[in-house]
N, C-alpha and C positions, 0 to 999 in steps of 0.2 A: 605648263599650261593647265589651268583649272579644268577639271572634268565636270560637266553639268548634266551629262546623260550617259547611260550605259546602253549601248546598242548590242545586237546579238553577237557581233564579232568581239567586242570587249568583254561581254559576259562569258563567252567561251574561254577567252584568254585568262580571265580572272579565276575561273574554277579549275582550269588546267594548271595554272600556276600554283594555286592552293594545294592541289593534289601532289604536285612535284615537291613543293616545300615540305609537306608532311613526309613524303617518301624519303627525302634526304635526311630527315631528322627522326625517322621511326625508331632507330636504336636508342636515341636519347629519350624518347617518350617511353619506350619499353622499360628503361632503367628506373622510371618513377614508380614501378610496382611496389606496393607497400611491403609485401613479403619479399625477402631477399633471395627468392628461389629463381633458378635459371629458366623459368617458363613464362616470365613477364612478357606479354604479347599485345598490350593495348595499342601501342604505336603501329605494330604490324597489322593488327586487325583493322584499325581505322584507315590505314593506308590502303589496304586491299579493298576496303569498302568503297572509298571515294574513287579509287582507280577503276573499279568495276563500273562506276557511274560514268567516268570519263571515256572508257572504252565504248560504251553505248552512245555517248554524246558524239564521238567521232564518226558514228554511222549516220548521224542525223544530217540530212541534206536541206532541211527546211530553213528558211530565213526568218522564221518566227521565233522570237525570244521565248514565248510560252511553250512552243513545241520543243525547243532545246532544253528548257527546264524540266519538262515532263519526261523526256528521254533520260536525262541525267538522274532524275529522281527514281525512275524505275530501275535503272542500272545499279544505283547505290542500294536500293531496297533489296534487290535479289542478291547482291554481293555482300550484304551486311554480315559481319562476323563479330562475335563478342558483344557484350552489353554496350560498350561505348560506340562500337561500330553501328549497332542498330540505332542508337540515339542520333548519331551523326547522319545516318540515312534518313531518319525522320525529320531532322533539321532541313535537309535538302528537299524533302517532300513538302515541308512547310513553305520553303521559298517558292516552290511551284504553286502551291495553294494561294499564296499571296499574289503571285503574278497573274493568276486567272482573273482577278478583279480589275486588271488594267486594260484600258481600251486601246492604247497605243503600243507601238512595237519598240519601246525603250523604257528605261527606268530613270525617273528624276529623283531628287533627294527624298521626297515624301513617298514615292513608290518603293524605293529601296528600304526605307524605314519600315514601311508596312510589311515588306517581305521578311525582314529580320525579326519583327515581332511575330509574324506568322510561323517562322521557323522555330522560335522559342515555344510558342503555344503547342504546336504539333509534337515537338520533342517531349514536352512534359506529359502530354496525353498518352504517349506511348508507354509510359512507365506507371505501373499500378501504384507503387509506393515510392514516389520521388524522394531521393536523399539529397539534402543540401551539402555543399562541400565537394560536389562532383561536377562533371561537365555540364549538367543541367544548370547549376548555379552560375557558371561562367557565361553560358548562353543567355540566361535571363538577366543577369546584372548588366552585361554589356548592352543589351537591347534597352533595358529600362533607363539606364544612365544616359545613353545616347539620345533617346527620345526626349528626355527631360531637358536636353541642351540643344535640340534641333534648330531653334531659332538663331543660334550662333553660327551656323554653317551656311556658307554661300556656295559651296560646291560639294560634289559627291566625294572627292578625295579628302576633303576636310572631315566629312562625316565618317568615312571609313578609317581615317587616321585615329579619330577619337574612339570609335567602336573598338578598334584593335587595342588601343591603350587601356580602355576599360576592361576588356577581356583579360589582358595581362594582369591588371590590378586585382581583378576578381580571382584569377588563378593563384596569385600570391596569398590571398586570404583563405584559400581552401583549408589549410591546416588548422585555422582557428575554428572552423566549422566541423571538422572531422578530427577528433583527437588522435585517432590512429595514424593519420598523416603526419601530425605534429611530432608524435613520438618516434615515427620512423624517419623523420627528417626529409620528407618529400612533399611535393604538391600533387594534386590529383592528376593522374596520367591521362585520363580522358579529356580533362580541361586543357592540359598541355597540348594534346593532339589537335584540339579545336583551335587553339591559338596559332598553331603552325599553319593550319588551313587559311585562317583569316590573314595572317602575315603574308602568305603567298599571294592572296587576292589583292592585298594592299600594294604589294610590290608591282603587280601587273598594272595597277592604276598609275603608277609612277613611271611606267615604261620599262621596268626591269623584268625581262622574260627569263625564267629559270630553266635549267635542264637537270636531269637526274645526274647526280655527281658521279664522275667517272670511277670505275672500279679497277682501273689499271694499276693504281698503287697497291691494291690487294694482290694483284697478279704478280707484281714484282716481289712482294714480301713472301708470298706462298709459293712462287715459281710456277705452280700449276693450280688452276682453279676451274672447276667444272661449271658449265652453264646449266641453269635449270630449265632452259627453253629447248625446243626441238629443232628449229630451223634457223640457219644463218641465211639472211636475205641480203643480197648485194645488188645495187642498182646504179646505173648511170643515166642521168636525165639531161635532156636538151631543154634548158629552162625557157619558159614562156616569157618571163619578165626578169631577165638577169640583173638589171640595174636595181630593181626594188626587192630582189630576193634576200630574205633574212634567214640565215642558217638556223638561228635560235628558234624561230617559229616553226621550223620543220622538226627540229630536235625534240621540242616539247611534247607533241602528241606521240611521237615514235618512242620516246623514253618510257611512256606509260604502257607500251605494248611489249616491252622486252628490256634487254640490257645490252651493254657494250655498243651503244648507239654512236655512230660517227657520220657526220655530214660535212663534206668539204666542197667548196665552190672553186672551180678552176675555169676562168673565163666565162663562157656561156653554159657551162655544164656543172652539175652537182653530182657528187659521188656519195652514195648512201650505203651504210652497212648496219645491220641490227640483228641480234639474236632474238627470236620471237616464236610464239606458238601460232601467230595469226599473220602469215605472210601475205595473204590476200588483202587484209586490211592495210598493211604497210604499202602495198601496191596502190590501193585506192587513194591513200593520203598523198603519196608521192606524185600520182598522176595529175593531181590538181596543180602541181608546180611546173609540169612540162611533159614532154614526150619521152618514152623510154628509148635509149640507144641500146642498152643491154640490161639484162637482169638475170640473176642466178639464185635459185633456192636449193639449199642442200640440207638434208636431214642429218643432224649431228648427234641425235640421241634416240636411237631406235630400241635400245635395251633398257633394262631396269624399270620398265613401266609396270605399275600395278595393274593386273587384269581387272577390267570393270565388271561389276556384278551384273549379270545378265537380266534384262527386263523380263518381267513375267506377265506382260500385258496379254500374251496369247493364251495364258492359262485362265481357267474359270475364276471369276472374282471370288475371293475368300471373304468370310465374315469378319475376321480380325487378323491383325498382324502387329508385330513388334519391330521397332527401329531403335537402335542404341548407338551411342557415340562412345568409341573405345580406342585405346592405343596400346600397342604391344601385342605381338602375334599370339602369345598364350592367352591373354585376356580376351582378345577377339574370338579365338577359337572356343573358349569357355562360354562366352555369351551366346555364340551360335549353338553350341551343344545344349544350352538351357532353353532354347526355343526362339531366340531372336532371329527374325526373318532377314533383316538387312542391317549391316553394321557400317556406319559412317566412321572411317578411321580418322581420329583426331581427338581433341579434347584439351589435355593439359598444355601441349606445346603448339597446337594449331586448331583454333576453333573453326568448325565448319560454317559455311555461309548459309544464308536463308535459302538460296537456290539449291544447295546440296540437300537440304531437308525436303524441299518441294519435289526434287527428282526422286528421292528415296520414297516419299509417300506415294508418288505415282507408280513407282516400280513395284512395290509390294502388292498392288492391285487388290486392295481390301476395302470393305465398307467402313470398317472401324480400325483406327491405327493408334497405338500407344507409343509415344516417343520417350525414351529413357535417356536424358541428356548426360548424366554422370558428371556434370561440371556446372557450377553455378553461372559461369560466364557464357554458357551455351543456351541457357533457358530462353532468353529473349528472342534469339534468332529462330529457335524451334517454334515458339508461339507465333512469331511473325509469319512463318511458313504455314502454320496451321490455318491462318486466316486467308491464305491465298489459293486454296485447293478446292474451292467449290463445295460440292455436296459430300465430300469425304469427312466422316466424323473423326477428328484428330484430337487426342488429349495428350498433354505434356505432363509427365510424371515429375514430382518435385524431388528428383534424385540428383543431388549436387556432387556426389562422389562415386567412384567406381564401386566402393563398398556398399553404398546404399542401393545402387542399381543392381548389383549382384544379388543381394539379399532379397530385393523386391521380387525377383523372378521366381523365388520359391513359392510365392502365393499366386502366380499367374496360372489361370485355368483357361485353356483355349476353348472350352465348351461354355464358359460363362459369358455374360454380357459385358460390355465395355465399362459400364458404371460399376458393376460388381468387382471387376478386376482392378480398376483404378483405386477403388476404396480399399480393397484387400492389400494391394501392393503398397499404397501410401501408408497404411497402418504398419506394415512390415518395416518400412523405412524408419518410422518413428522409434523402433526398438533396436536399431543397430548403432554401434559406435564406429566411427571411421578413423583410421590412422594412416599416416604416411611418413616415410623417412626419405629425406632428400638432403641436398647440401646448399650452403649459403654462398652467395656471390658477392656479398659486401658486409662490412661491419655495421651493426645497428643495434637498437634495443627496442623490443616490442613487449608491452605489458610486463615489464620487469625482467624479461628474459634477455640477457646480454648475448649477442650473436657476433661471432668473428667470421670473417670471410674464410671459406673452406670448411667451416664447422658442419657437422651432420645435425640436422634438426628433426625433432619429432613433432608432428602436427596432429593434434587431436580435434576432430570435428571443426576444422578450419582455424584452429588456434595453435600457435607455436608454444609448446609446453616445455621443451628441453632443447638445449644446443650444446654439443660437446665436440671435442676433436676426434673422438673415436665412434665409429658407426655402431659398434656393439653396445656402447654406453648409451647412445641416443636411443637405440631400440629398447634397452632395458627400462630406461626412464619413461619412454612413451607407453610401454606395455603396463607399467605400474599405474599409469593414469587412466587407461581405458579398460583394463580387466577388473571386473568386480567379483564379489563373492558368488553372485547368482549367474555369472557368465557361463555359458554352456559350450559354445562353439566359437572357434577363432580360425579365420581363413587368411592365409598369406598369399598374395601375388608377389613373387620375388622377381626383382629386376635383373636386367642383363649383366649387371656388375657383381651380383651376389655369387660367391664361390660355393662349392659343394660343402666345404667345411662350415661355412656360415649357415647354410641351410640346416646342417645337423644340430647346430647350437640353438636354433629357433625353438624347437619343441621343448628343450630343457629349460630355457628361460621362461617359457609360458607356464610349464608345469610347476616350476619353483614358486610362481605367483599364485596359481590356482591348480591344484593337482587333479581337479575334476574336469578340466577342459578337454574337449575333443579338438585336436589340432589338425588342420588341413593345409598343405603347402602345394601351391600351383605355380608352375613356371610361367610367369606373365611375360617375361622377356621385354619389359618396358624399359625405356631410357629414363634418366633423370631421377626417378623415384625407385630407390633400392627396395623398399617394401610398401605395398598397399595392403591395408589390414582391415578386415571386417570382424567385429566382435558382436556376437548375438547372445 
């Protein structure tokens, strides 16, 4: 049956289905990372972004489609992670902006088209220097090509079919717009994630309601798998309308609140089990379907939790404070020793959300705050948070690597004003060379460097310059690229995989290249990256 209107119930089903489809394919999207490093996280970031929006949507009791879109937008905005996640959150914000112009409580073809155009417009405005061949291109071309053909559509499902097809075609063209994608043999990962969201929404229009794919197969393979959630919540419901009860429509929202979701109907009862951090929300969702016969909530993960950094709101407000994003216990400790007030743990393998930055800004209780992202994929979320904290003066430093952030701290003066500090720290960043040693997860070739899966790669200022089977050869090749005649200081954050013998060799390799170097070695204890290097 053709769909001619999207009411609030269908709107909710579409966005939830889109989120689930992305979550089911997030590993596939992660794999589109241009660099073959094991920290590709675009799919994970985008999935966590839209899932954050869905979790807030599930709390909305309003029957207004505009109210639902507003709550979804706000949740995605606060949960946005990584550059593609921020852009996706802005797309959903654009949908809400487009909906605000509608006088009725549904979307027809033209209303939906206006919302898709608005989503594109808002997403582009969120990026200071838009790059074509990315998720932005996919969003724009899908909207433009659909609008150009809108007279051909007699129903919303025809429009969304066409929009999804155009998004996929645009995605396939991204390597022609970004040579680095073509050389690596991948399409844009952000665009791929967006297509998965649209695909899920399109499936909902066709009546196919998805659920998060079961992880039971992984349990059989690994025999033992730990859950990342705290509570196992088990319920028995006496269903209000057993004849019309659809198991999938209960599984869908629950699967975005946790994992190992099971819903079984037996006669007039439903049995529910889910591992979650939000058992109260599970109860609220289930209560809409019937009355509880029994329910049990059990804490299954009381240990291994990182202690939260205590809020400092009770202390007098400071003039200035520093927030940094770091990973690895030794790196975190080093940044704290150098004056950082609050460390958000993450960066290479897990980009923090906009909400994490907002909470950190409020916690440091200062009039002026400088954020040191230490990762290029963290900058947009940090800047988005800076615009959400009212009268606090927040500046985001252009530090895209741990090395840049570390060296910038040398020029930080707690007695100076924020403008003076940002200028001095930025200047310091411009005089540091960054290096990393990590390993490859696939065969590829980037800018003439042939890379085999399992190789150790040397990355200099964001560019792979060497790839070899031996770690020490990769290190020597990288150091020859980043150490110059006038280099004075070189600092190594060594990873958890580096042996004591390897540490002893580091200084010798450096001094063989430049005998005047002052070599410092710090136990960073980071994963994935054997060495993180700053050359001044």
